[in-house]
C-alpha positions in Angstrom: -27.3 -4.0 -32.3 -25.2 -0.9 -31.5 -24.2 -1.0 -27.9 -25.2 2.7 -27.5 -28.9 1.6 -27.9 -29.1 -0.9 -25.1 -30.8 1.7 -22.9 -33.7 1.8 -25.3 -34.6 -1.9 -24.8 -36.8 -3.3 -22.0 -34.9 -5.6 -19.6 -36.5 -8.8 -21.0 -35.6 -7.9 -24.6 -32.1 -7.1 -23.5 -31.7 -10.6 -21.9 -33.1 -12.2 -25.1 -30.8 -10.3 -27.4 -27.8 -11.3 -25.3 -28.8 -14.9 -25.0 -29.0 -14.7 -21.2 -31.6 -15.1 -18.4 -32.3 -13.7 -15.0 -30.5 -16.7 -13.3 -27.3 -15.8 -15.2 -25.2 -17.8 -17.7 -24.1 -21.4 -17.2 -20.4 -22.0 -16.8 -19.9 -23.6 -20.2 -21.5 -20.7 -22.1 -19.5 -18.2 -20.1 -16.3 -20.0 -21.0 -17.2 -20.1 -24.6 -18.0 -16.4 -24.6 -14.7 -15.6 -22.9 -12.8 -17.3 -25.7 -14.9 -15.3 -28.2 -14.9 -11.9 -26.7 -11.6 -12.0 -24.8 -10.7 -10.6 -21.3 -12.7 -7.7 -19.8 -9.8 -5.2 -19.6 -8.8 -2.1 -21.3 -6.1 -2.3 -24.0 -2.7 -2.0 -22.5 -1.3 1.5 -22.9 1.4 1.9 -25.5 4.8 1.2 -24.2 8.0 2.9 -25.2 10.4 0.7 -27.1 13.4 -0.6 -25.2 15.6 1.5 -27.5 13.8 4.7 -26.6 13.8 3.8 -23.0 17.6 3.2 -23.1 18.3 6.4 -25.0 16.2 8.4 -22.4 18.7 7.3 -19.7 21.1 9.8 -21.2 18.6 12.7 -20.9 20.2 14.1 -17.7 22.3 17.2 -17.0 24.9 15.0 -15.2 25.3 12.7 -18.2 25.5 15.7 -20.6 28.5 17.0 -18.6 30.2 13.6 -18.7 29.6 13.2 -22.5 31.0 16.7 -23.1 34.1 15.7 -21.1 34.4 12.5 -23.2 34.2 14.6 -26.4 36.9 17.0 -25.3 39.2 14.1 -24.2 38.7 12.5 -27.6 39.7 15.7 -29.4 42.9 15.7 -27.2 43.5 12.1 -28.3 43.2 10.8 -24.7 41.3 7.7 -26.0 41.7 5.6 -22.9 40.2 8.4 -20.7 37.4 8.8 -23.3 36.7 5.1 -23.1 36.5 5.1 -19.3 34.2 8.1 -19.2 31.9 6.5 -21.8 32.0 3.3 -19.7 30.9 5.3 -16.6 28.0 6.7 -18.6 27.0 3.3 -20.1 27.1 1.6 -16.7 24.8 4.3 -15.2 22.5 4.0 -18.2 22.3 0.2 -18.0 21.5 0.4 -14.3 18.8 2.9 -15.0 17.4 0.9 -17.9 17.2 -2.3 -15.9 15.7 -0.5 -12.9 13.0 1.1 -15.0 12.1 -2.2 -16.5 11.8 -3.8 -13.1 9.8 -0.8 -11.9 7.3 -1.2 -14.8 7.0 -4.9 -14.1 6.3 -4.1 -10.4 3.6 -1.6 -11.2 2.1 -4.0 -13.8 2.0 -6.6 -11.1 0.4 -4.2 -8.7 -2.3 -3.3 -11.2 -3.0 -7.0 -11.7 -3.3 -7.5 -7.9 -5.8 -4.6 -7.8 -7.9 -6.0 -10.6 -11.6 -5.6 -9.5 -13.7 -8.6 -8.5 -17.3 -9.0 -9.7 -20.2 -10.7 -7.9 -22.2 -12.5 -10.6 -24.9 -15.2 -11.0 -23.5 -18.3 -12.6 -25.5 -21.5 -12.9 -28.2 -19.6 -10.8 -25.9 -19.1 -7.8 -24.0 -16.1 -6.6 -20.2 -16.3 -7.0 -17.3 -13.9 -7.1 -15.0 -13.9 -10.2 -12.2 -11.8 -11.5 -13.5 -8.7 -13.3 -11.6 -9.6 -16.4 -13.5 -12.9 -16.7 -16.9 -11.2 -17.3 -18.6 -11.8 -20.6 -21.6 -10.2 -22.3 -24.8 -11.7 -20.9 -23.4 -12.1 -17.3 -25.7 -11.0 -14.5 -23.7 -8.8 -12.2 -24.7 -7.9 -8.6 -23.9 -4.4 -7.4 -23.9 -2.8 -3.9 -22.6 0.4 -2.3 -18.9 0.8 -2.7 -18.4 -1.4 -5.7 -16.7 -0.3 -8.9 -18.9 -1.2 -11.9 -16.8 -3.9 -13.7 -18.4 -3.6 -17.2 -21.1 -1.7 -19.0 -24.4 -3.0 -17.6 -28.1 -2.7 -18.5 -29.8 -2.6 -15.1 -32.5 -5.3 -14.5 -33.2 -4.4 -10.8 -32.3 -1.3 -8.8 -33.0 -0.5 -5.2 -32.0 3.0 -4.2 -29.1 2.8 -6.6 -26.9 5.8 -7.0 -23.7 5.8 -9.2 -20.9 8.4 -9.3 -20.2 8.9 -13.0 -17.9 11.9 -12.8 -15.1 9.9 -14.6 -17.3 9.9 -17.7 -19.7 12.9 -17.5 -17.8 15.3 -15.2 -21.0 15.5 -13.0 -20.0 15.5 -9.4 -23.4 14.5 -8.0 -24.2 10.8 -8.0 -26.8 9.8 -10.5 -30.1 8.0 -9.5 -30.5 4.8 -11.5 -33.7 2.9 -12.5 -34.6 0.0 -14.8 -37.2 1.6 -17.2 -36.1 2.2 -20.9 -35.0 5.6 -22.0 -35.1 7.1 -25.6 -32.5 5.7 -27.9 -31.1 9.3 -28.5 -30.6 10.0 -24.8 -27.3 11.6 -23.9 -24.7 9.6 -22.0 -25.6 11.3 -18.7 -29.3 10.6 -19.2 -29.0 6.8 -19.7 -30.2 6.2 -16.2 -30.8 2.4 -16.8 -27.1 1.8 -17.6 -24.2 1.4 -15.2 -20.9 2.2 -16.9 -17.6 0.4 -16.4 -15.2 2.3 -14.0 -18.0 4.2 -12.2 -18.6 3.7 -8.5 -21.8 2.7 -6.7 -22.3 5.2 -3.8 -25.5 3.7 -2.4 -28.1 1.0 -3.0 -28.1 -2.4 -4.7 -28.8 -3.6 -8.2 -28.6 -6.4 -10.7 -27.5 -5.8 -14.3 -26.6 -7.7 -17.4 -23.3 -7.1 -19.1 -23.7 -5.5 -22.5 -20.1 -4.4 -23.2 -16.7 -5.3 -21.9 -13.1 -4.1 -22.2 -12.4 -1.7 -25.0 -16.1 -1.7 -26.1 -17.3 0.0 -23.0 -17.8 3.7 -22.7 -14.6 4.1 -20.7 -12.9 2.0 -23.3 -13.7 4.6 -25.9 -11.8 7.2 -24.0 -9.2 4.9 -22.5 -6.5 6.8 -24.3 -7.2 9.7 -22.0 -7.0 7.5 -18.9 -4.1 5.3 -19.8 -1.3 7.4 -18.2 1.4 5.2 -16.7 2.2 5.9 -13.0 5.7 7.4 -12.8 8.0 5.6 -10.4 9.2 8.7 -8.5 8.7 10.4 -5.2 9.3 13.8 -3.7 12.5 12.5 -2.2 13.9 11.3 -5.5 12.9 14.6 -7.2 14.5 16.5 -4.3 17.7 14.6 -4.7 17.7 15.1 -8.5 17.4 18.9 -8.0 20.1 18.7 -5.4 22.4 16.8 -7.8 21.8 19.4 -10.5 22.8 22.3 -8.2 25.7 20.2 -7.0 26.8 19.7 -10.6 26.6 23.4 -11.4 28.7 24.1 -8.2 31.3 21.5 -9.2 31.6 22.8 -12.7 32.1 26.3 -11.3 34.8 25.1 -9.0 36.3 23.1 -11.8 36.4 26.1 -14.1 38.1 28.2 -11.4 40.7 25.5 -10.7 41.3 25.2 -14.4 41.8 28.9 -14.7 44.0 29.0 -11.6 46.2 26.1 -12.8 46.6 27.4 -16.3 47.0 31.1 -15.8 48.6 31.2 -12.3 50.5 28.0 -12.1 51.1 27.7 -15.8 50.4 24.0 -16.0 50.0 22.1 -19.3 46.4 22.5 -20.4 45.8 19.0 -21.6 47.0 17.4 -18.4 45.3 20.0 -16.3 42.0 19.6 -18.2 42.1 15.8 -17.6 42.7 16.4 -13.9 39.6 18.7 -13.8 37.6 16.1 -15.7 38.6 13.5 -13.1 37.6 16.0 -10.4 34.1 16.5 -12.0 33.5 12.8 -12.5 34.5 12.0 -9.0 32.4 14.7 -7.4 29.2 14.3 -9.5 27.0 11.6 -7.9 25.6 10.7 -11.3 24.2 7.4 -10.2 22.5 8.7 -7.0 19.0 9.2 -8.4 19.0 5.8 -10.1 20.1 4.0 -6.9 17.6 5.9 -4.8 14.8 4.8 -7.2 16.0 1.3 -7.2 15.8 1.4 -3.4 12.2 2.5 -3.6 11.4 -0.2 -6.2 12.9 -2.8 -3.9 10.7 -1.5 -1.1 7.6 -1.8 -3.3 8.4 -5.5 -3.9 9.2 -6.1 -0.2 5.9 -4.6 0.9 4.0 -6.6 -1.7 5.5 -9.8 -0.2 4.1 -8.6 3.1 0.6 -8.2 1.6 0.9 -4.4 1.5 0.4 -3.2 -2.1 1.8 0.3 -2.7 -0.4 2.3 -5.1 1.3 5.6 -4.8 5.1 5.5 -4.1 5.4 8.5 -1.8 3.5 6.3 0.7 6.7 4.3 1.1 8.4 7.3 2.7 5.2 8.3 4.7 4.3 4.9 6.1 7.7 4.6 7.7 7.2 7.8 9.6 3.7 7.0 10.9 3.1 7.8 14.6 -0.6 6.9 14.9 -2.5 4.0 13.2 -6.2 4.3 13.1 -7.6 0.9 12.3 -10.9 -0.7 11.8 -11.8 -3.7 13.9 -13.6 -6.3 11.9 -11.3 -8.4 9.8 -8.3 -6.2 10.5 -7.8 -6.8 14.2 -10.1 -9.8 14.2 -10.4 -12.9 12.1 -13.4 -11.7 10.1 -14.9 -15.1 10.8 -18.2 -14.3 12.5 -20.0 -16.8 14.6 -23.4 -16.5 16.3 -22.6 -17.2 19.9 -25.7 -16.3 21.7 -29.5 -15.7 21.2 -31.8 -13.8 23.5 -35.5 -14.1 23.5 -38.1 -13.0 26.1 -36.9 -14.5 29.4 -34.4 -16.9 27.9 -30.7 -16.8 26.8 -29.2 -19.5 24.5 -25.6 -20.2 23.6 -24.7 -21.4 20.1 -21.5 -23.4 19.3 -19.8 -24.3 16.1 -16.7 -23.6 14.1 -16.3 -21.0 11.4 -19.2 -20.9 8.9 -20.1 -24.5 9.2 -23.8 -25.1 9.5 -23.2 -27.8 12.1 -23.5 -26.9 15.7 -25.8 -27.0 18.8 -28.1 -24.5 20.6 -28.0 -24.9 24.4 -30.2 -25.3 26.3 -32.4 -27.0 23.8 -35.2 -24.5 23.2 -38.3 -25.4 25.2 -40.4 -23.0 23.1 -38.7 -23.6 19.7 -41.0 -21.3 17.8 -39.3 -18.0 18.6 -35.8 -19.3 18.1 -36.9 -20.9 14.8 -38.5 -17.7 13.7 -35.3 -15.8 14.4 -33.4 -18.4 12.4 -35.9 -18.0 9.4 -35.4 -14.2 9.7 -31.6 -14.6 9.6 -31.9 -16.7 6.5 -34.3 -14.4 4.5 -33.0 -11.0 5.5 -29.7 -11.9 4.1 -27.7 -11.4 0.9 -24.9 -13.8 1.5 -24.3 -17.4 0.3 -22.5 -20.2 2.0 -20.4 -22.6 -0.1 -18.4 -25.6 0.9 -14.9 -25.9 -0.5 -13.1 -29.1 0.4 -13.6 -29.3 4.2 -14.2 -25.6 4.8 -17.2 -23.4 4.5 -16.7 -20.0 2.9 -19.0 -16.9 2.6 -19.9 -15.2 -0.6 -20.8 -11.8 0.8 -20.7 -10.2 4.2 -19.1 -12.4 6.9 -21.8 -11.4 9.5 -24.5 -12.6 7.1 -22.6 -15.8 6.5 -22.6 -16.5 10.3 -26.4 -15.8 10.3 -26.8 -18.4 7.5 -24.9 -20.9 9.6 -27.1 -20.1 12.6 -30.2 -20.4 10.5 -29.1 -23.9 9.4 -28.7 -24.9 13.1 -32.3 -23.9 13.6 -33.4 -26.1 10.7 -33.6 -23.5 8.0 -31.4 -24.4 5.0 -33.1 -23.1 1.9 -34.8 -19.9 0.8 -36.8 -21.6 -2.0 -40.1 -21.5 -0.1 -40.0 -17.7 0.1 -39.6 -15.1 -2.6 -38.1 -11.7 -1.9 -40.1 -9.0 -3.6 -38.4 -5.9 -2.3 -35.5 -4.8 0.0 -34.2 -1.7 1.8 -30.4 -2.3 1.7 -28.3 -1.7 4.8 -26.9 1.8 5.0 -24.6 3.2 7.7 -27.0 6.2 8.1 -30.1 4.2 9.1 -28.2 1.1 10.4 -30.7 -1.6 9.4 -31.7 -3.8 6.5 -35.3 -4.7 5.6 -36.7 -7.2 3.2 -40.2 -8.2 2.0 -41.0 -11.9 1.4 -44.0 -13.9 0.0 -44.4 -17.6 0.2 -46.6 -20.1 -1.7 -49.4 -20.0 0.8 -50.1 -16.3 0.3 -48.3 -15.1 3.4 -46.2 -12.0 3.4 -43.7 -10.8 5.9 -41.4 -7.8 6.4 -38.2 -8.8 8.2 -35.8 -6.2 9.6 -32.4 -6.7 11.1 -30.1 -4.0 12.5 -28.6 -2.2 15.4 -30.6 -2.9 18.6 -31.0 0.8 19.6 -32.4 1.5 16.1 -34.9 -1.4 16.0 -36.1 -0.8 19.6 -37.2 2.7 18.4 -39.0 1.1 15.5 -40.9 -1.7 17.5 -44.0 -1.4 19.6 -44.3 -5.2 20.4 -42.1 -8.2 21.2 -42.5 -11.9 20.6 -43.2 -13.8 23.9 -41.9 -17.2 24.8 -45.1 -18.8 23.6 -45.0 -17.0 20.3 -47.6 -14.4 21.1 -47.2 -10.6 20.7 -46.9 -8.4 23.8 -45.9 -4.9 24.7 -42.3 -4.1 24.2 -40.1 -4.0 27.3 -37.3 -1.6 26.1 -35.4 -1.6 29.4 -35.1 -5.5 29.3 -33.7 -5.5 25.7 -31.3 -2.7 26.4 -29.9 -4.5 29.4 -29.6 -7.7 27.4 -27.9 -5.9 24.5 -25.3 -4.4 27.0 -24.7 -7.8 28.6 -24.0 -9.4 25.2 -21.8 -6.5 24.1 -19.8 -6.6 27.3 -18.7 -10.1 26.3 -17.2 -8.7 23.1 -20.0 -9.8 20.9 -21.7 -7.8 18.1 -25.4 -7.4 18.8 -28.1 -7.6 16.1 -31.8 -7.3 16.7 -34.5 -9.0 14.5 -38.0 -7.8 14.0 -40.9 -8.7 11.7 -44.3 -7.6 10.5 -47.0 -9.4 8.7 -48.5 -7.6 5.7 -51.2 -8.4 3.2 -50.3 -10.6 0.2 -50.8 -7.8 -2.2 -48.1 -5.7 -0.5 -45.1 -6.0 -2.9 -43.3 -2.7 -2.6 -41.2 -1.9 0.5 -41.0 1.7 1.7 -39.3 3.3 4.7 -42.7 4.1 6.2 -43.5 0.3 6.3 -40.8 -0.3 8.9 -41.2 2.8 11.1 -44.1 1.3 13.1 -46.0 -1.9 13.7 -42.9 -4.0 14.0 -42.6 -6.9 16.5 -39.2 -7.5 18.1 -38.2 -11.2 17.8 -35.0 -11.2 19.8 -31.2 -10.5 19.8 -28.3 -12.4 18.5 -24.7 -11.9 19.6 -21.9 -12.6 17.1 -18.2 -13.0 18.0 -15.2 -12.3 15.8 -12.1 -13.4 17.8 -8.9 -11.3 17.6 -6.2 -12.4 15.3 -3.2 -13.6 17.4 -0.8 -11.9 15.0 -2.7 -8.6 15.4 -2.1 -8.8 19.2 1.6 -9.2 18.6 1.6 -6.4 16.0 0.0 -3.9 18.4 2.6 -4.7 21.0 5.3 -4.1 18.4 3.7 -0.8 17.6 3.8 0.3 21.2 7.5 -0.6 21.3 8.1 1.5 18.2 6.4 4.5 19.7 3.3 4.2 17.5 -0.2 4.7 19.0 -3.0 2.4 17.8 -6.5 3.6 17.8 -9.5 1.4 17.0 -12.5 3.1 15.2 -15.5 0.8 14.8 -19.2 1.0 14.2 -19.8 -1.6 16.9 -21.4 -1.1 20.3 -19.2 0.6 22.9 -19.1 -2.4 25.2 -18.1 -4.7 22.3 -15.4 -2.3 21.2 -14.0 -2.0 24.7 -13.9 -5.8 25.1 -12.0 -6.2 21.8 -9.7 -3.3 22.7 -8.9 -5.1 26.0 -8.2 -8.4 24.2 -5.9 -6.9 21.6 -3.9 -4.8 24.1 -4.7 -1.2 23.3 -3.3 1.3 25.8 -6.6 2.8 26.9 -9.2 0.1 26.1 -11.7 1.2 28.8 -11.9 4.8 27.6 -14.5 4.7 24.8 -15.8 7.7 22.8 -19.0 7.0 20.9 -20.1 8.7 17.7 -22.8 10.5 19.7 -20.3 11.9 22.1 -18.0 12.9 19.2 -20.8 15.0 17.7 -21.1 16.9 21.0 -17.4 17.9 20.9 -16.1 20.9 19.0 -12.9 20.6 17.1 -10.7 22.0 19.9 -12.3 19.6 22.5 -11.9 16.7 20.1 -8.2 17.5 19.5 -7.7 17.4 23.3 -9.8 14.2 23.8 -8.3 12.2 20.9 -5.0 11.7 22.7 -6.6 10.2 25.8 -8.8 7.6 24.0 -7.9 4.6 21.9 -11.4 3.2 21.2 -14.1 4.9 19.2 -17.4 3.1 18.9 -20.6 3.6 17.0 -18.8 5.8 14.6 -19.7 6.8 11.1 -17.2 7.3 8.2 -17.7 11.1 8.8 -16.3 10.7 12.3 -13.1 9.2 10.8 -12.4 12.4 9.0 -12.7 14.4 12.1 -10.5 12.1 14.1 -7.7 12.2 11.5 -7.9 16.0 11.4 -7.8 16.1 15.2 -4.7 13.9 15.4 -2.9 15.8 12.7 -3.5 19.0 14.6 -0.9 17.6 17.1 1.7 17.2 14.3 1.2 13.4 14.2 1.6 11.4 11.0 -1.6 9.4 10.7 -2.3 6.1 8.9 -6.0 5.4 8.5 -7.7 2.2 7.3 -11.0 2.1 5.5 -13.1 -0.1 3.4 -16.3 1.8 2.6 -17.3 4.4 0.0 -17.7 7.1 2.7 -14.2 6.3 4.1 -12.6 7.9 1.0 -12.4 11.5 2.5 -10.7 10.2 5.6 -8.3 8.0 3.5 -7.3 11.0 1.4 -6.9 13.3 4.4 -4.7 10.8 6.3 -1.0 10.9 5.7 -1.2 7.2 4.6 -4.6 5.9 3.6 -4.8 2.1 3.8 -7.7 0.3 2.1 -8.8 -3.3 2.7 -8.0 -5.5 -0.3 -10.7 -8.2 0.4 -13.6 -6.3 1.9 -12.7 -2.9 0.7 -14.8 -1.0 -1.8 -13.3 0.1 -5.1 -13.8 3.7 -4.0 -11.7 3.1 -0.8 -8.9 1.5 -2.9 -8.9 4.4 -5.3 -8.5 6.9 -2.4 -5.8 4.9 -0.6 -2.0 4.9 -1.0 -1.7 1.3 0.2 -4.0 -1.7 -0.2 -3.8 -4.6 2.2 -4.2 -7.9 0.3 -5.2 -9.8 3.4 -7.0 -7.1 5.5 -4.7 -8.0 8.4 -3.4 -5.4 10.9 -0.2 -7.3 11.1 0.4 -6.4 7.5 0.1 -2.7 8.4 2.8 -3.1 10.9 4.9 -5.0 8.4 4.4 -2.1 6.0 5.6 0.3 8.6 8.7 -1.8 9.2 9.4 -2.0 5.5 8.8 1.8 5.2 11.3 2.5 7.9 13.8 0.1 6.2 13.4 1.8 2.9 14.0 5.2 4.5 17.0 3.9 6.4 18.4 2.5 3.1 17.9 5.7 1.3 19.8 7.5 4.1 22.5 4.8 3.8 22.9 5.3 0.1 23.1 9.1 0.5 25.4 8.8 3.5 27.8 6.5 1.6 27.7 8.3 -1.8 28.2 11.9 -0.8 31.2 11.5 1.6 33.0 9.2 -0.8 32.3 11.5 -3.8 33.6 14.5 -2.0 36.5 12.5 -0.6 37.6 11.5 -4.1 37.2 15.1 -5.4 39.0 16.7 -2.4 42.1 14.7 -3.2 42.4 16.2 -6.7 41.4 19.7 -5.5 44.0 19.8 -2.8 46.7 18.5 -5.1 45.9 21.1 -7.8 45.8 24.0 -5.3 49.2 22.9 -3.9 50.6 22.7 -7.4 51.9 19.1 -6.7 51.8 16.0 -8.8 48.4 14.3 -8.6 48.6 11.3 -6.2 46.0 9.6 -8.5 45.6 10.1 -12.2 42.3 11.3 -13.7 41.9 7.9 -15.5 42.3 6.1 -12.2 39.8 8.3 -10.4 37.4 7.6 -13.3 37.9 3.9 -12.7 37.2 4.2 -8.9 34.1 6.1 -9.5 32.8 3.6 -12.1 33.6 0.4 -10.2 32.4 1.5 -6.8 29.2 3.5 -7.7 27.9 0.6 -9.8 28.5 -2.0 -7.0 29.0 -0.8 -3.5 26.4 2.0 -3.6 23.8 -0.3 -5.3 24.3 -3.0 -2.6 22.9 -0.7 0.0 19.5 -0.7 -1.7 19.0 -4.3 -0.6 19.9 -3.9 3.0 17.6 -5.8 5.4 15.8 -4.3 8.3 18.0 -3.4 11.3 17.2 -5.2 14.5 16.2 -2.0 16.4 14.1 -0.6 13.5 10.8 -1.1 15.4 12.3 0.0 18.7 12.9 3.6 17.6 10.3 6.3 17.9 8.8 7.6 14.6 10.9 10.2 12.8 9.6 13.8 12.9 7.4 15.0 10.1 9.9 17.7 9.0 13.1 15.8 9.4 15.4 16.6 6.4 17.3 13.9 4.6 20.3 16.2 4.4 20.7 16.9 8.1 23.4 18.6 10.0 24.6 15.2 11.2 25.1 14.1 7.5 26.9 17.3 6.7 29.3 16.6 9.6 29.8 13.1 8.5 30.7 14.3 5.0 33.3 16.6 6.5 34.7 13.9 8.7 35.0 11.2 6.1 36.4 13.7 3.5 39.1 14.7 6.0 39.9 11.1 6.7 40.1 10.3 3.0 42.5 13.2 2.5 44.7 12.0 5.5 44.7 8.4 4.3 45.5 9.2 0.7 48.3 11.7 1.3 49.7 9.6 4.1 50.0 6.5 1.8 51.3 8.7 -1.0 54.0 10.3 1.2 55.0 6.8 2.5 55.4 5.5 -1.0 57.6 8.5 -2.1 59.6 8.2 1.1 60.3 4.5 0.3 61.6 5.6 -3.1 58.8 3.9 -5.0 58.1 4.9 -8.6 55.3 7.4 -9.2 53.2 4.6 -10.9 53.5 2.4 -7.8 52.7 5.3 -5.4 49.6 6.1 -7.4 48.6 2.4 -7.5 48.8 2.4 -3.7 46.6 5.5 -3.5 44.1 4.0 -6.0 43.7 0.9 -3.9 43.6 2.9 -0.6 40.7 4.9 -1.9 38.8 1.7 -2.9 39.6 -0.1 0.4 38.4 3.0 2.4 35.2 3.0 0.4 34.6 -0.7 1.2 35.2 -0.2 4.9 33.0 2.9 4.8 30.3 0.7 3.3 30.4 -1.7 6.2 30.3 1.2 8.7 27.3 2.8 7.0 25.2 -0.4 7.0 24.4 0.2 10.7 23.3 3.8 11.3 21.7 3.3 14.7 23.8 0.5 16.3 27.3 -0.7 16.5 29.1 -2.1 13.5 31.4 -4.2 15.7 29.2 -7.3 15.8 29.5 -10.6 13.9 26.1 -10.0 12.2 27.3 -6.6 11.0 30.6 -8.0 9.7 28.9 -11.0 8.1 26.9 -8.6 5.9 24.5 -9.7 3.2 24.9 -11.6 -0.1 24.5 -8.4 -2.0 27.2 -6.6 0.0 29.7 -9.4 -0.4 28.9 -9.8 -4.1 29.6 -6.1 -4.6 32.8 -6.4 -2.5 34.0 -9.5 -4.4 33.4 -7.8 -7.7 35.3 -4.7 -6.6 38.2 -6.8 -5.3 38.5 -8.9 -8.4 38.4 -5.7 -10.6 41.1 -4.0 -8.5 43.3 -7.1 -8.6 42.9 -7.1 -12.4 44.1 -3.5 -13.0 46.8 -3.9 -10.3 48.4 -7.2 -11.5 47.4 -7.9 -15.1 50.0 -6.4 -17.5 47.6 -5.4 -20.2 45.5 -3.4 -17.7 48.6 -2.0 -16.0 49.6 -0.5 -19.3 46.2 1.1 -19.7 45.8 2.5 -16.1 49.5 3.2 -15.3 49.6 0.8 -12.3 52.2 -1.6 -10.9 51.9 -4.7 -8.8 51.6 -4.2 -5.0 53.6 -6.3 -2.6 52.1 -8.2 0.3 53.4 -5.8 3.0 52.2 -2.7 1.2 48.9 -4.5 0.5 48.4 -5.0 4.3 49.3 -1.4 4.8 46.5 -0.4 2.4 44.1 -2.7 4.2 45.2 -1.1 7.5 44.2 2.4 6.2 40.7 1.0 5.7 40.6 -0.4 9.2 41.8 2.9 10.7 39.0 4.7 8.8 36.4 2.2 10.1 37.6 2.4 13.7 37.7 6.3 13.7 34.2 6.7 12.2 32.8 4.0 14.5 34.3 5.6 17.6 32.7 8.9 16.5 29.3 7.2 16.1 29.5 5.6 19.5 30.4 8.9 21.1 27.5 10.6 19.3 25.0 7.8 20.2 25.9 7.9 23.9 25.9 11.7 24.4 
């Protein structure tokens, strides 16, 4: 049957055609179908061939200039110079080619890590599997926030709305139902289908998979959606533009010098032209964009190792500048391992012990009137969508952790199975009404509505309460409010349970059914202890000048207790959602700085809080997991979605996804973001001064009309060997020890600051002094021109090496053993450069090519001393600047 006609079949016929049933497929059948139908994923987008990717590395104005220079030198029969220029171009292309390959692998790995999960029925039990393992006939469970993992024919739907803009362009969510629709219905009118890639905005549903992978509706248009994310950021683009303008400036200067030397000084054109080529190659930072992008790619991988998956690369720059982190509480600051710790009935408080989600544990004191506690346990079991499963020695939850804790509590009251009761309808939990209600029938023709939710909401819905002897009596609202506050003050989340008996023929649940005639059964308090690593991470944030604000839907007293435990600066100052609603934007902007805990909030409040913080010029990171968190995540400077409990909608809106939902991973991401930014500054701060230093040597010599202290071929060699090694090593620099002890950088801080420009001038001046000093010394000693130039060549390389060791520590002294010890990448680059320099200095074959001569030990030490002098002078300047 054509997949487009599934919507015309009744649900039972659909299951029959697919060889499935309401309880789902068995594992064996699912495995067989997976082998037959393949993985549920869209065909991979077409990739460019390696040859095309390699050739595209030459598509750059900087490379065009070098290739033109190579062509001219070849016409002048300067074949050695031509070979070196081509070698420079090839080295740069190879670096870019390898970097792009690694970047594509990193992005592919990230896409794999973000592959959606699907809740399905297998062997009659709820389980979670990777979305790509779905097969036709699988029964999929949907709830608000999920991304639909395949094309589904809906079997059950409870208030289900799906955002289908990705397929239909309709911005309003579509109401879904299970009845058949005409076979010729348009795509947007197939209201009994849920399409792969769309997002559930509210409600719950069950559906059977009718199409997977490329056979889905989104698969038909996957060619339009298969764009590959480009590994670039505003900073890289900014530096590319800067390099282009710098190239044009250098070419203009080169042309003027060429004209001056030829027409005014009457120098030989071929020799003059080669000098100008050397000047251009030395001054053009052709490898800078590639090295910057490599630095970002290294940052992506480093963050992934810290469980922070970067979805949009500009976030790497942003996360390092964050000055405020707005975080959820549950699972982020806490363990997300809920445990029912207390139960309150009329006139009696009980404590419950246990570990994790294990159903073993005791209730103390032993209930004298067991009926009410047992009834709460039954309510906790039935008004519940989770499943508890035992893996080895641990119990794990399939579903909401709070509901898992309620199942464990129910087992402690003697209720282990739901088989005696059939759920006939449900009102799913929604943040707007803050309760869940379910309707159940048993085999003895009894029917009950069970409601669980926020105490203040249920108290308004109840007229009676269950007494200690199991009888109904008038509700004492003041008593329950006091008990709820007492539990919350201990840092526990409070839930209320209520019930109502209805006639057996009552099978449909409506909102009007729960707005009156409910009887309050009692309260339960659940604890979710803070993560020890989150406490340490918050302390680290405070040292780094980063404010941490907790935004939670919990009771104000609960939020304050957790805020106190994790070490927030103002844990006792709590603003509730109701109080936020009373503040206008100006009042909120003033209050937001004086409060670190926001309780009883809705996702809409998060958006207002982000906006209020940004009004102060702060760079805000915001965590979120729900569908309604998407606006706040997009508004934040760095949106961070939860990888485990987060909805697909939240992940789509976020720049980062936490694989472990742990606040410590956010702080690790901030640390890595600062490290990446520091390394980018180091790359730029090393590349630009050394490039201008090399170029200045040639410019000054040409303007003075003197013999060049270094030949164009030698300057080409220096540029090739150092840019491909020393500059690249800085991309792998580790985090500096004081990285998280510095305040966040300002939002508008430029990468090319006045300090960097001063450093370029200083280093260029020192390069000129060092080069001409060693050149003058060599001529004064009566050395040959070849030996003098060899000394200058090695002096340039040695000064660039010592400049590398200086630039590795931007914010602290470089005169420590740890700074001198360096890293494996730094020493690998230095060893490569030293070996290469020794080769062209001492090997006769290379001496003939590069016009070099062997350097004696004394002169070698003198060259080394020039590097030491450079290091000492720039280090002294840094210390003076840091202590001003």
